[in-house]
C-alpha positions as CSV (number, residue, x, y, z in Angstrom):
1,M,65.7,19.2,-67.2
2,P,67.1,22.5,-66.0
3,N,68.8,22.9,-62.6
4,V,66.3,25.7,-61.7
5,D,63.5,27.5,-63.6
6,F,62.0,30.6,-61.8
7,S,59.1,30.9,-64.2
8,I,57.9,27.4,-63.3
9,S,58.6,27.6,-59.6
10,N,56.7,30.9,-59.1
11,T,53.7,29.9,-61.3
12,S,51.6,28.3,-58.6
13,I,51.5,31.5,-56.5
14,Q,51.8,34.0,-59.4
15,D,48.3,35.5,-58.8
16,E,49.1,36.1,-55.1
17,I,52.4,37.8,-56.1
18,I,50.7,40.0,-58.7
19,R,48.0,41.1,-56.2
20,A,50.7,41.9,-53.6
21,C,52.6,44.0,-56.1
22,Q,49.4,45.8,-57.2
23,N,48.7,46.7,-53.5
24,V,52.1,48.3,-53.2
25,I,51.7,50.3,-56.4
26,Q,48.3,51.5,-55.3
27,S,49.6,52.4,-51.8
28,G,52.0,55.0,-53.1
29,Q,54.4,54.0,-50.4
30,Y,57.5,52.5,-52.0
31,I,60.4,52.9,-49.5
32,L,60.5,51.4,-45.9
33,G,56.7,51.3,-45.8
34,K,54.1,48.9,-44.4
35,E,55.2,45.8,-46.4
36,V,58.8,46.0,-45.1
37,Q,57.5,46.5,-41.5
38,L,55.2,43.5,-41.8
39,F,57.8,41.3,-43.4
40,E,60.3,42.2,-40.7
41,T,57.8,41.2,-38.1
42,E,56.8,38.0,-39.8
43,Y,60.3,36.8,-40.6
44,A,61.5,37.6,-37.0
45,N,58.6,35.5,-35.8
46,Y,59.5,32.7,-38.2
47,C,63.1,32.7,-37.0
48,E,62.0,33.2,-33.4
49,T,64.2,36.3,-33.0
50,Q,63.4,39.6,-31.6
51,Y,64.4,41.6,-34.6
52,C,64.6,41.4,-38.4
53,I,66.0,44.3,-40.5
54,G,65.3,44.2,-44.2
55,V,68.2,45.2,-46.4
56,G,69.1,45.2,-50.1
57,S,71.0,41.9,-50.4
58,G,72.7,39.1,-48.4
59,L,76.1,40.7,-49.0
60,D,74.8,44.0,-47.5
61,A,73.3,42.1,-44.6
62,L,76.7,40.7,-43.6
63,T,78.5,43.9,-44.3
64,L,76.1,45.9,-42.1
65,I,76.6,43.5,-39.2
66,F,80.3,44.0,-39.3
67,K,80.0,47.8,-39.8
68,A,77.6,48.0,-36.9
69,Y,79.9,46.1,-34.6
70,I,82.6,48.6,-35.5
71,E,80.4,51.6,-34.9
72,L,79.3,50.1,-31.5
73,G,83.0,49.8,-30.5
74,L,82.9,46.0,-30.3
75,M,85.3,45.6,-33.2
76,E,88.0,47.8,-34.7
77,V,89.3,48.1,-38.3
78,G,92.0,45.5,-38.7
79,D,90.5,42.9,-36.3
80,D,90.3,39.3,-37.4
81,V,87.1,37.3,-38.3
82,L,87.4,33.5,-38.7
83,V,85.5,32.2,-41.8
84,P,85.3,29.0,-43.7
85,A,87.7,28.8,-46.7
86,N,85.1,27.2,-49.1
87,T,82.3,29.7,-48.7
88,Y,80.9,31.9,-51.5
89,I,83.2,34.9,-52.0
90,A,80.5,37.3,-50.7
91,T,81.0,36.1,-47.2
92,I,84.7,37.0,-47.3
93,M,84.0,40.2,-49.2
94,S,81.8,41.5,-46.5
95,I,84.6,41.1,-44.0
96,K,87.2,42.8,-46.1
97,T,85.1,45.7,-47.3
98,S,84.2,46.4,-43.6
99,G,87.9,46.9,-42.9
100,L,88.3,43.6,-41.0
101,N,90.7,40.8,-41.8
102,P,89.2,37.4,-42.9
103,I,91.1,34.4,-41.5
104,L,90.2,31.4,-43.6
105,I,89.6,28.0,-41.9
106,E,89.4,24.7,-43.7
107,P,86.0,23.0,-44.0
108,N,85.1,19.5,-42.8
109,I,85.4,17.5,-45.9
110,N,82.1,15.6,-45.1
111,T,79.8,18.3,-44.0
112,Y,81.3,21.2,-46.1
113,N,81.0,23.5,-43.1
114,I,83.8,25.0,-41.0
115,D,86.0,22.4,-39.3
116,T,85.5,23.3,-35.6
117,S,88.7,21.3,-34.7
118,K,90.7,23.9,-36.6
119,I,89.2,27.1,-35.1
120,A,91.0,27.4,-31.8
121,S,94.5,27.2,-33.3
122,S,93.7,30.2,-35.5
123,I,92.5,32.5,-32.7
124,T,94.8,35.4,-31.8
125,K,94.5,38.6,-29.7
126,K,93.0,40.3,-32.8
127,T,90.2,37.7,-33.3
128,R,86.8,39.1,-32.6
129,A,84.3,36.8,-34.3
130,I,83.5,33.5,-36.0
131,C,81.5,33.9,-39.1
132,V,79.9,30.5,-39.7
133,V,78.3,29.6,-43.0
134,H,75.4,27.0,-43.1
135,L,76.6,26.0,-46.6
136,Y,74.1,24.4,-49.0
137,G,71.4,24.6,-46.3
138,G,73.1,22.3,-43.8
139,M,73.7,23.7,-40.3
140,A,77.2,24.1,-38.9
141,D,78.2,22.5,-35.6
142,M,76.9,25.3,-33.5
143,S,77.4,23.7,-30.1
144,S,81.2,23.4,-30.7
145,I,81.3,26.8,-32.2
146,W,79.5,28.4,-29.2
147,Q,81.8,26.6,-26.8
148,I,84.8,28.1,-28.5
149,A,83.2,31.5,-28.8
150,K,82.4,31.7,-25.1
151,Q,85.9,30.6,-24.1
152,Y,87.5,33.4,-26.2
153,N,84.7,36.0,-25.9
154,L,84.0,36.0,-29.6
155,K,80.9,37.1,-31.5
156,V,79.2,34.4,-33.6
157,I,77.7,35.6,-36.9
158,E,75.7,33.3,-39.1
159,D,75.8,33.5,-42.8
160,A,72.4,31.9,-43.2
161,A,72.0,32.9,-46.9
162,Q,71.3,29.3,-47.9
163,A,69.6,28.1,-44.7
164,H,66.1,29.5,-44.5
165,G,64.2,27.2,-42.1
166,A,67.2,25.0,-41.2
167,K,67.4,23.8,-37.6
168,Y,70.1,22.9,-35.1
169,N,68.7,21.2,-32.0
170,D,65.3,22.6,-32.9
171,K,66.7,26.2,-33.0
172,L,66.3,27.9,-36.4
173,A,69.0,29.3,-38.5
174,G,69.1,33.0,-37.8
175,N,68.7,32.5,-34.1
176,C,71.8,30.5,-33.5
177,G,74.3,33.3,-33.2
178,D,74.6,36.9,-32.1
179,A,73.4,38.0,-35.5
180,A,72.6,36.4,-38.9
181,A,72.5,37.5,-42.5
182,F,70.0,36.1,-45.0
183,S,69.9,36.5,-48.7
184,F,66.6,36.4,-50.7
185,Y,68.3,36.1,-54.1
186,P,65.8,34.3,-56.4
187,T,67.6,31.0,-56.2
188,K,67.3,30.8,-52.4
189,N,64.7,28.6,-50.6
190,L,63.0,31.9,-49.8
191,G,63.7,33.9,-52.9
192,A,62.5,37.4,-54.0
193,I,62.1,38.4,-57.6
194,G,65.3,40.4,-57.5
195,D,67.8,41.2,-54.9
196,A,66.9,41.4,-51.2
197,G,68.2,40.4,-47.8
198,C,67.8,40.8,-44.0
199,V,69.6,40.6,-40.7
200,T,68.1,38.8,-37.7
201,T,69.3,39.3,-34.1
202,N,68.2,39.5,-30.5
203,D,70.6,42.4,-29.8
204,Q,68.6,45.7,-29.4
205,S,71.7,47.9,-29.9
206,L,72.8,46.1,-33.0
207,N,69.2,46.2,-34.4
208,E,69.1,50.0,-33.9
209,C,72.5,50.6,-35.4
210,I,71.9,48.5,-38.5
211,R,68.5,50.2,-39.1
212,Q,70.3,53.5,-39.2
213,L,73.3,52.3,-41.3
214,R,71.0,50.8,-44.0
215,D,69.4,54.2,-44.4
216,Y,72.5,56.4,-45.0
217,G,73.2,56.4,-41.3
218,R,70.1,58.4,-40.6
219,S,69.1,58.9,-36.9
220,S,66.2,61.2,-37.7
221,R,64.8,62.8,-40.8
222,C,67.6,65.3,-41.3
223,E,70.3,64.0,-39.0
224,F,72.9,61.3,-39.8
225,K,74.8,59.6,-36.9
226,Y,76.9,57.3,-39.1
227,L,78.5,57.1,-42.5
228,G,75.9,54.6,-43.7
229,M,74.8,53.2,-47.0
230,N,71.6,52.9,-49.0
231,S,70.5,49.3,-48.5
232,R,66.8,49.2,-47.8
233,L,64.6,46.3,-48.5
234,D,62.3,47.3,-51.4
235,E,58.5,47.5,-50.7
236,L,57.7,45.3,-53.7
237,Q,60.2,42.7,-52.7
238,A,59.0,42.7,-49.1
239,A,55.4,42.1,-50.4
240,I,56.6,39.2,-52.6
241,L,58.5,37.7,-49.7
242,R,55.5,37.9,-47.5
243,V,53.6,35.8,-50.0
244,K,56.4,33.3,-50.4
245,L,57.1,33.0,-46.7
246,K,53.7,31.3,-46.2
247,Y,55.0,28.5,-48.4
248,L,58.6,28.2,-47.2
249,D,58.1,25.1,-45.0
250,E,56.1,23.4,-47.7
251,Y,58.9,24.2,-50.3
252,N,61.5,22.9,-47.9
253,E,59.6,19.7,-47.4
254,K,59.6,19.2,-51.2
255,R,63.4,19.6,-51.3
256,D,63.7,17.2,-48.4
257,H,61.6,14.6,-50.2
258,I,64.0,14.8,-53.2
259,A,67.0,14.7,-51.0
260,Q,65.7,11.6,-49.2
261,A,65.1,9.9,-52.6
262,Y,68.7,10.7,-53.6
263,N,70.0,9.4,-50.3
264,A,68.1,6.1,-50.7
265,G,68.6,5.6,-54.4
266,I,72.2,6.6,-55.2
267,K,74.4,3.6,-54.5
268,N,77.1,4.3,-57.1
269,K,80.4,3.8,-55.3
270,L,82.0,6.6,-57.4
271,I,79.6,9.0,-55.6
272,K,80.0,10.4,-52.1
273,Q,76.7,11.7,-50.7
274,P,76.2,14.6,-48.3
275,F,76.7,14.0,-44.6
276,I,74.3,15.6,-42.1
277,I,75.3,16.5,-38.6
278,K,73.2,14.8,-35.9
279,N,70.3,16.8,-34.4
280,T,70.1,19.1,-37.4
281,K,67.4,19.6,-40.0
282,P,68.9,20.8,-43.4
283,V,66.8,22.6,-46.0
284,W,68.7,21.3,-49.0
285,H,69.4,24.6,-50.7
286,Q,71.7,22.4,-52.8
287,Y,72.2,18.6,-52.8
288,V,76.0,18.4,-53.2
289,I,77.7,15.1,-54.0
290,Q,81.4,14.4,-54.4
291,C,83.0,12.5,-57.3
292,D,86.6,12.1,-58.3
293,Q,85.4,12.2,-61.9
294,R,83.2,15.2,-61.4
295,D,83.6,16.8,-64.8
296,Q,83.0,13.5,-66.6
297,L,79.9,12.9,-64.5
298,Q,78.6,16.3,-65.2
299,A,79.1,15.9,-69.0
300,Y,77.5,12.4,-68.8
301,L,74.3,13.7,-67.1
302,L,74.1,16.6,-69.5
303,K,73.9,14.1,-72.4
304,F,70.5,13.1,-70.9
305,G,69.3,16.7,-70.4
306,I,70.2,16.7,-66.7
307,V,71.6,20.1,-65.9
308,T,73.9,20.2,-62.8
309,D,76.0,23.0,-61.3
310,I,79.1,23.5,-59.2
311,H,79.0,25.5,-56.0
312,Y,81.7,26.7,-56.4
313,P,84.2,25.8,-59.2
314,I,86.9,28.3,-58.0
315,P,88.1,28.5,-54.3
316,P,87.7,32.0,-52.9
317,H,91.4,32.4,-52.2
318,Y,92.1,31.8,-55.9
319,Q,90.0,34.9,-56.8
320,P,92.0,37.9,-57.8
321,A,89.7,40.2,-55.9
322,L,90.8,38.8,-52.5
323,N,94.6,38.9,-53.3
324,M,95.2,35.6,-51.4
325,I,96.6,33.5,-54.3
326,D,99.7,32.5,-52.2
327,Y,97.6,30.8,-49.5
328,K,97.1,27.1,-49.5
329,F,93.9,25.4,-48.4
330,P,94.2,21.8,-49.7
331,I,90.9,20.5,-48.3
332,S,88.9,23.3,-49.8
333,E,90.8,23.1,-53.1
334,N,90.1,19.3,-53.2
335,L,86.4,19.9,-52.6
336,H,86.1,22.5,-55.3
337,K,87.4,19.9,-57.8
338,R,85.0,17.2,-56.7
339,I,81.7,18.7,-55.8
340,L,78.6,18.7,-58.0
341,S,75.1,20.0,-57.2
342,L,72.2,17.8,-58.4
343,P,68.8,19.3,-59.4
344,I,66.7,19.7,-56.2
345,W,64.2,22.5,-57.0
346,G,60.7,21.7,-55.7
347,V,58.9,21.1,-59.0
348,L,60.7,17.9,-59.8
349,N,58.3,15.0,-59.9
350,Q,58.8,11.3,-59.1
351,K,59.6,10.5,-62.7
352,D,62.3,13.2,-62.9
353,I,63.8,12.1,-59.6
354,H,63.9,8.4,-60.7
355,F,65.4,9.4,-64.0
356,I,68.2,11.4,-62.4
357,I,69.0,8.6,-60.0
358,Q,69.0,6.0,-62.8
359,K,71.5,8.0,-64.8
360,I,73.8,8.5,-61.9
361,E,73.7,4.8,-61.1
362,S,74.6,4.0,-64.7
363,F,77.7,6.3,-64.7
364,R,81.0,4.5,-64.9
365,S,84.5,6.0,-65.4
366,G,85.0,6.7,-69.1
367,N,81.3,6.3,-70.2
368,E,80.8,10.1,-70.6
369,K,82.2,9.8,-74.1
């Protein structure tokens, strides 16, 4: 029972995807053409934002937001951006490679998202933004974050790479900040068949700047206003995403069904289940439990063919690329030792779900041998 299998998950809409790709091939328009324009409109409508800008990846989406704010004079190289300490490394990379300084904030041990009680004490005269991450598809505490952001005049940037369709007080991820970055990596709830990403925003100036930055900084056919990059959403991926967007809510409901079954069925006292903030609707990109005997539990489940994963085994500040090894974030470090992602992809049937729950319930310390 694999954790995810793209060949199976795409089978039901394979014919639609093939037709969409054939239409692109026959159009002869392969870069920033009709499919990208249509997807941008459709995804902006889905997120209820004014703008969507298709780019090459989720990492590029975040990087372009920061670069655009610098170009617009709203941030300067060397400014600080607050970011959760337990996010995927790409979030922090986007800040550093933009010339900004990531200030890591411990997560809430229950929700996995940034601990809002620890934000204010980390704000200095150099702080310009809070980069929130809706980790595992569960929304961060946006009301508290916005209260702090308004008090200190900070930008709020959503890393919504795992939160396609998630809601906070009926407001969709991607429309809960000044700008948001999405990844359409194949494992995501809305996944391309390759790399892809986008930025959503209601800020016209930011929209115009990012559109130029993603295309070499081009302001017209032969004029270049900025030192930009080549990060354009591919026409083929846009066509595929347009097909899959029609089924996003349905896929999210399937994940929710599995999550609710786990919530109801897992009673093992060795397991700590996910905690969901009130008035939010998660989309369960991952169903992440905590267990002091995480490695033993993972080995035990594997004996029965249940493949789990760890998101993520190494805290970002331990990664050599970030050069932050001397920093200490005990809550994040503790989480990275205890978390385990259970299978939650939408093709699991009731028998699969019951089997997984049954084996988790039968786990006891030492019985992995």
